[in-house]
C-alpha positions as CSV (number, residue, x, y, z in Angstrom):
1,X,0.0,0.0,0.0
2,X,3.0,2.3,0.0
3,X,2.6,3.1,3.7
4,X,3.3,-0.1,5.6
5,X,5.6,-3.2,5.1
6,X,8.7,-1.2,4.1
7,X,12.0,-3.2,4.3
8,X,15.5,-1.8,4.1
9,X,17.3,-2.9,1.0
10,X,20.4,-5.0,1.7
11,X,22.5,-2.7,-0.4
12,X,21.1,0.5,1.2
13,X,22.2,3.3,0.8
14,X,22.1,3.0,-3.0
15,X,23.7,6.4,-3.4
16,X,26.3,7.4,-0.9
17,X,28.2,10.7,-0.1
18,X,31.1,11.6,-2.4
19,X,34.7,11.5,-1.3
20,X,36.2,14.2,1.0
21,X,36.3,17.5,-0.8
22,X,33.7,16.5,-3.5
23,X,30.5,18.6,-4.0
24,X,28.4,15.9,-2.4
25,X,30.7,15.0,0.6
26,X,28.5,16.4,3.4
27,X,25.1,15.2,2.3
28,X,23.2,13.3,-0.4
29,X,19.4,13.5,-0.1
30,X,16.0,14.2,-1.8
31,X,16.2,11.5,-4.5
32,X,13.8,11.3,-7.4
33,X,13.9,8.1,-9.5
34,X,12.4,7.7,-13.0
35,X,12.6,4.6,-15.2
36,X,13.2,5.4,-18.9
37,X,11.7,2.4,-20.7
38,X,12.9,3.5,-24.1
39,X,16.5,3.7,-22.9
40,X,16.1,0.7,-20.5
41,X,17.7,2.8,-17.7
42,X,16.9,4.1,-14.3
43,X,17.8,7.8,-13.7
44,X,18.0,9.1,-10.1
45,X,18.3,12.8,-9.5
46,X,19.5,13.8,-6.0
47,X,20.6,16.9,-4.1
48,X,24.0,17.0,-2.6
49,X,26.2,19.5,-0.8
50,X,29.6,20.0,0.8
51,X,28.7,22.9,3.1
52,X,26.9,25.3,0.7
53,X,25.7,25.7,-2.0
54,X,23.4,22.8,-2.8
55,X,23.8,21.0,-6.1
56,X,21.8,18.5,-8.1
57,X,23.4,15.3,-9.3
58,X,22.2,12.3,-11.4
59,X,23.0,8.7,-11.2
60,X,22.0,6.0,-13.7
61,X,21.5,2.2,-13.6
62,X,21.1,0.1,-16.8
63,X,18.1,-2.3,-17.0
64,X,14.8,-2.5,-15.1
65,X,16.0,-4.7,-12.2
66,X,17.1,-2.9,-9.0
67,X,17.5,-6.2,-7.1
68,X,14.5,-5.7,-4.8
69,X,12.6,-8.7,-3.6
70,X,8.8,-8.3,-3.2
71,X,7.7,-8.5,0.5
72,X,5.6,-11.7,-0.2
73,X,8.7,-13.4,-1.6
74,X,10.8,-12.3,1.4
75,X,8.2,-13.7,3.8
76,X,7.9,-17.0,1.9
77,X,11.7,-17.4,1.9
78,X,11.9,-16.7,5.7
79,X,9.1,-19.3,6.3
80,X,11.1,-22.0,4.6
81,X,14.3,-21.4,6.7
């Protein structure tokens, strides 16, 4: 339902802070993800900063699969262990 049943992804965070001195070293936040079906690619825009000012970055991931397992599959796997 988008409200309950959230689970942390094992590879979280997916986008991390940049290296010391980089524009996104202090913080990475406010992500917005969009799947481009024509390009078969995820695009994620995010805000980042190293002090001030704040900048916008973009990360991409090829293919539709992000490696998430539906909650029902997770519960079924746990029940068989």
